[in-house]
TORSE-446579 format. One line per 8 residues: number of its first residue (from 1); their letters; for each residue x, y, z of N, C-alpha, C. Coordinates in nm, 2 decimals. Each point is the difference from the previous one (the first is absolute). Layout:
NUM> A> X,Y,Z,X,Y,Z,X,Y,Z; ...
//
This chain:
1> MNIIGLGG> 5.68,6.09,18.34,-0.12,0.06,-0.06,-0.12,-0.08,0.01; -0.10,0.01,0.07,-0.14,-0.09,-0.01,-0.06,0.04,-0.10; -0.04,-0.05,-0.10,-0.10,0.06,-0.09,-0.11,-0.13,-0.01; -0.11,0.09,0.00,-0.12,-0.09,-0.01,-0.06,-0.02,-0.12; -0.01,-0.15,-0.03,-0.05,-0.03,-0.17,0.11,-0.02,-0.09; 0.14,-0.01,0.07,0.11,-0.01,-0.09,0.01,-0.16,0.00; -0.02,-0.07,0.12,0.04,-0.13,0.01,0.10,-0.04,-0.08; 0.05,-0.12,-0.06,0.12,-0.05,0.00,0.03,0.02,-0.18
9> LPWDTLEQ> -0.04,0.14,-0.04,-0.01,0.02,-0.18,0.13,0.00,-0.04; 0.05,-0.04,-0.08,0.14,0.00,-0.04,0.05,0.13,-0.03; 0.10,0.02,-0.01,0.06,0.16,-0.03,-0.07,0.03,-0.16; 0.07,-0.10,-0.08,-0.09,0.04,-0.15,-0.10,0.01,-0.02; -0.09,-0.06,0.07,-0.16,-0.01,-0.03,-0.03,0.17,0.06; 0.06,0.03,0.12,-0.02,0.11,0.06,0.03,0.12,-0.06; 0.12,-0.03,-0.10,0.04,0.16,-0.03,-0.09,-0.02,-0.19; -0.02,-0.13,-0.06,-0.11,0.04,-0.11,-0.16,0.03,0.04
17> EVGQGGKF> -0.04,-0.04,0.12,-0.13,0.05,0.05,0.00,0.15,0.04; 0.13,0.06,0.07,-0.01,0.15,0.02,0.01,0.06,-0.11; 0.04,-0.08,-0.10,0.00,0.11,-0.13,-0.11,-0.05,-0.08; -0.09,-0.08,0.04,-0.16,-0.01,-0.06,-0.06,0.10,0.11; 0.01,0.08,0.08,-0.08,0.06,0.07,0.00,-0.05,0.16; 0.09,-0.09,0.03,-0.02,-0.04,0.14,0.05,0.10,0.06; -0.03,0.04,0.16,0.06,0.09,0.08,-0.01,-0.02,0.13; 0.06,0.09,0.10,0.04,-0.02,0.14,-0.06,0.11,0.04
25> VVYTYCIS> -0.13,-0.05,0.12,-0.02,0.14,0.06,-0.05,0.01,0.10; 0.03,0.12,0.08,-0.01,-0.01,0.15,-0.12,0.09,0.02; -0.18,-0.06,0.14,-0.09,0.08,0.01,0.06,0.09,0.12; -0.11,0.10,0.02,0.04,0.12,0.13,-0.16,-0.07,0.06; 0.04,0.04,0.16,-0.11,0.03,0.09,-0.02,0.04,0.09; -0.09,0.08,0.05,0.05,0.04,0.15,-0.12,0.00,0.12; 0.05,-0.01,0.10,-0.08,-0.02,0.11,0.03,0.11,0.08; -0.12,0.04,0.08,-0.02,0.11,0.08,-0.05,-0.01,0.11
33> IIFMTFRK> 0.05,0.06,0.13,-0.05,-0.04,0.14,-0.01,0.17,0.04; -0.12,0.05,0.02,0.00,0.14,0.00,0.12,0.09,-0.01; 0.12,0.06,0.03,0.05,0.07,-0.02,0.14,-0.05,-0.09; 0.00,-0.16,0.01,0.12,-0.06,-0.06,-0.05,-0.07,-0.16; 0.05,0.04,-0.06,-0.03,-0.07,-0.15,0.13,-0.07,-0.04; -0.01,-0.13,-0.04,0.13,-0.07,-0.04,-0.03,-0.04,-0.15; 0.11,0.07,-0.08,0.00,-0.03,-0.13,0.12,-0.14,-0.06; -0.08,-0.09,-0.05,0.09,-0.12,0.01,-0.01,-0.06,-0.19
41> SSSIYYIE> 0.10,-0.07,-0.01,0.03,-0.07,-0.12,-0.01,-0.16,0.00; -0.07,-0.05,-0.09,-0.02,-0.15,-0.01,0.16,-0.05,-0.06; -0.02,-0.17,0.02,0.10,-0.03,-0.07,-0.01,0.01,-0.14; 0.13,-0.04,-0.07,0.02,0.02,-0.14,-0.10,-0.12,-0.07; -0.11,0.04,-0.10,-0.05,-0.11,-0.07,0.02,-0.02,-0.13; 0.04,-0.11,-0.07,0.02,-0.01,-0.14,-0.12,-0.04,-0.07; -0.04,0.10,-0.08,-0.16,-0.02,-0.08,0.05,-0.03,-0.15; -0.04,-0.12,-0.04,0.03,-0.04,-0.14,-0.07,0.09,-0.08
49> PRMGSVGT> 0.06,-0.04,-0.14,-0.07,0.08,-0.15,-0.10,-0.04,0.00; -0.09,0.08,-0.04,-0.17,0.00,-0.03,-0.07,-0.01,0.14; 0.08,0.00,0.13,-0.06,0.02,0.10,-0.05,0.11,0.02; -0.10,0.03,0.10,-0.02,0.16,0.05,0.06,-0.01,0.14; 0.04,0.13,0.05,0.08,0.01,0.13,-0.15,0.04,0.09; -0.08,0.08,-0.04,-0.06,0.06,0.07,-0.08,-0.10,0.12; -0.03,-0.12,-0.06,-0.07,-0.10,0.10,0.10,-0.05,0.12; 0.12,-0.01,-0.08,0.04,-0.03,0.14,0.05,0.06,0.10
57> GLKFTLIS> -0.01,0.12,-0.01,-0.01,0.11,0.06,-0.11,0.05,0.13; -0.10,-0.04,-0.05,-0.14,0.02,0.05,0.00,-0.04,0.18; 0.08,-0.07,0.01,-0.03,-0.03,0.17,0.10,0.13,0.06; 0.10,0.03,-0.04,0.09,0.15,0.07,-0.10,0.09,-0.04; -0.09,0.01,-0.09,-0.09,0.11,-0.03,-0.12,-0.01,0.11; -0.04,-0.09,0.04,-0.12,-0.05,0.08,0.05,0.04,0.14; 0.14,-0.03,0.03,0.03,0.05,0.12,0.00,0.12,0.03; 0.07,0.08,-0.12,0.03,0.16,0.00,-0.17,0.04,0.06
65> VLFGWWGI> -0.10,-0.05,-0.12,-0.11,0.08,0.01,-0.06,-0.04,0.13; 0.03,-0.10,0.08,-0.08,-0.03,0.15,0.09,0.05,0.12; 0.09,0.01,-0.02,0.10,0.04,0.09,0.11,0.14,0.01; -0.01,0.06,-0.16,0.09,0.10,0.01,-0.03,0.13,0.00; -0.16,0.02,0.00,-0.06,0.16,-0.01,0.02,0.07,0.15; 0.02,-0.11,0.12,-0.03,0.08,0.09,0.08,0.07,0.10; 0.13,-0.01,-0.06,0.13,0.08,0.06,-0.02,0.17,-0.05; 0.04,0.07,0.09,-0.07,0.15,-0.05,0.15,0.06,0.00
73> PWGPIYTI> 0.07,0.06,-0.03,-0.05,0.06,-0.16,0.04,-0.11,-0.10; 0.12,-0.09,-0.02,0.00,-0.09,-0.08,-0.05,-0.11,-0.04; -0.09,-0.06,0.07,-0.07,-0.11,-0.05,-0.05,0.02,-0.10; -0.08,0.10,-0.04,-0.11,0.02,-0.14,0.11,0.03,-0.09; 0.09,0.08,-0.03,0.12,0.02,-0.05,0.06,-0.12,-0.07; 0.06,-0.09,0.10,0.08,-0.11,-0.05,-0.10,-0.12,-0.04; -0.12,0.02,0.05,-0.11,-0.12,-0.07,-0.02,0.02,-0.11; -0.02,0.15,-0.05,-0.04,0.06,-0.14,0.13,-0.05,-0.11
81> GSLFTNLS> 0.10,0.00,0.07,0.10,-0.03,-0.07,0.04,-0.13,-0.01; -0.02,-0.08,0.07,-0.04,-0.12,-0.01,-0.05,-0.09,-0.07; -0.14,0.06,-0.02,-0.11,-0.05,-0.07,0.02,0.04,-0.19; 0.08,0.10,-0.01,0.06,0.06,-0.09,0.08,-0.09,-0.07; 0.12,-0.08,0.08,0.07,-0.06,-0.06,-0.03,-0.15,-0.03; -0.08,-0.03,0.11,-0.05,-0.15,-0.01,-0.10,-0.03,-0.13; -0.07,0.12,0.01,-0.11,-0.03,-0.11,0.08,0.04,-0.15; 0.11,0.07,0.00,0.07,0.01,-0.11,0.09,-0.12,-0.05
89> GGRDVTVE> 0.01,-0.12,0.08,0.06,-0.11,-0.02,0.12,-0.01,0.07; 0.05,0.07,0.13,0.06,-0.03,0.08,0.16,0.08,-0.06; 0.10,0.02,0.09,0.09,0.09,-0.05,0.12,-0.10,-0.04; 0.02,0.02,-0.16,0.11,-0.07,-0.09,0.12,-0.01,0.07; 0.08,-0.10,0.04,0.11,-0.01,0.03,0.06,-0.10,-0.05; -0.02,-0.06,-0.17,0.05,-0.09,-0.07,0.12,0.08,0.00; 0.07,0.09,-0.04,0.14,0.06,-0.03,0.08,-0.04,0.11; -0.04,0.04,0.13,0.09,-0.01,0.09,0.00,-0.15,0.03
97> VMDSMIAD> -0.08,-0.07,0.02,0.02,-0.16,0.04,0.07,-0.05,-0.13; -0.04,0.02,-0.11,0.08,-0.10,-0.11,0.14,0.06,0.02; 0.07,0.12,0.02,0.14,0.07,0.01,0.05,-0.11,0.14; -0.07,-0.01,0.08,0.00,-0.06,0.13,0.09,-0.16,-0.02; -0.11,-0.01,-0.07,0.01,-0.18,-0.07,0.12,-0.01,-0.08; 0.03,0.10,-0.10,0.10,-0.02,-0.10,0.13,0.02,0.09; 0.01,0.08,0.11,0.10,0.02,0.07,0.05,-0.14,0.10; -0.09,-0.04,0.03,-0.01,-0.14,0.13,0.05,-0.08,-0.13
105> RREQSELL> -0.04,0.00,-0.12,0.08,-0.14,-0.09,0.13,0.03,-0.02; 0.00,0.12,-0.05,0.19,0.08,0.02,0.08,-0.06,0.05; -0.04,0.05,0.14,0.10,-0.07,0.14,-0.01,-0.14,0.02; -0.11,-0.08,-0.02,-0.01,-0.16,-0.02,0.11,-0.02,-0.09; -0.02,0.01,-0.12,0.10,0.00,-0.12,0.12,-0.01,0.03; 0.05,0.14,0.05,0.12,0.05,0.04,0.05,-0.11,0.11; -0.05,0.00,0.11,0.02,-0.12,0.06,0.03,-0.15,0.00; -0.10,-0.04,-0.08,0.03,-0.13,-0.09,0.12,0.00,-0.06
113> NFIERVTD> 0.06,0.10,-0.07,0.11,0.01,-0.08,0.10,0.01,0.10; 0.03,0.07,0.10,0.11,0.02,0.10,0.00,-0.15,0.05; -0.11,-0.06,0.03,0.01,-0.13,0.08,0.05,-0.13,-0.11; -0.03,0.03,-0.10,0.06,-0.06,-0.11,0.16,0.00,-0.02; 0.03,0.13,0.01,0.14,0.02,0.00,0.08,-0.06,0.08; -0.06,0.05,0.13,0.07,-0.09,0.11,0.02,-0.10,-0.01; -0.12,-0.11,-0.03,0.03,-0.12,0.02,0.09,-0.07,-0.12; 0.00,0.09,-0.12,0.10,-0.04,-0.10,0.13,0.00,0.02
121> KLENQV> 0.03,0.10,0.13,0.14,0.01,0.01,0.03,-0.09,0.12; -0.09,-0.03,0.08,0.03,-0.07,0.10,0.03,-0.17,-0.06; -0.08,-0.02,-0.08,0.00,-0.14,-0.08,0.15,0.03,-0.09; 0.05,0.11,-0.05,0.14,-0.02,-0.09,0.11,0.00,0.12; -0.04,0.02,0.14,0.13,-0.01,0.12,0.00,-0.11,0.06; -0.10,-0.10,-0.06,-0.01,-0.17,0.09,0.08,-0.06,-0.10
//
């Protein structure tokens, strides 16, 4: 999972920052070409505590404003939806991302425990 703005933040620090208001958001944008309108989502962005998320999504808002209106009938509808979402700070996906990260950490821990047990058995046999 590629998350923009997360960098190499350690897990403990991430948990603390999310507890202080850090969040993961996704922005939407749309592009229209006459009768075809494409509604897309951005990558996931990590927004640190005390940082606003509206500014991060401005490029997606601008894309929708410039290129979203022109498709009939969905262009204006999707553009208004994108503007509302982005100017509200994006769609908050913090719970989903944290759940996924916790599951990944649990799987890694289980795998390391398994490898350790197998290694111990092999060492005892030698």
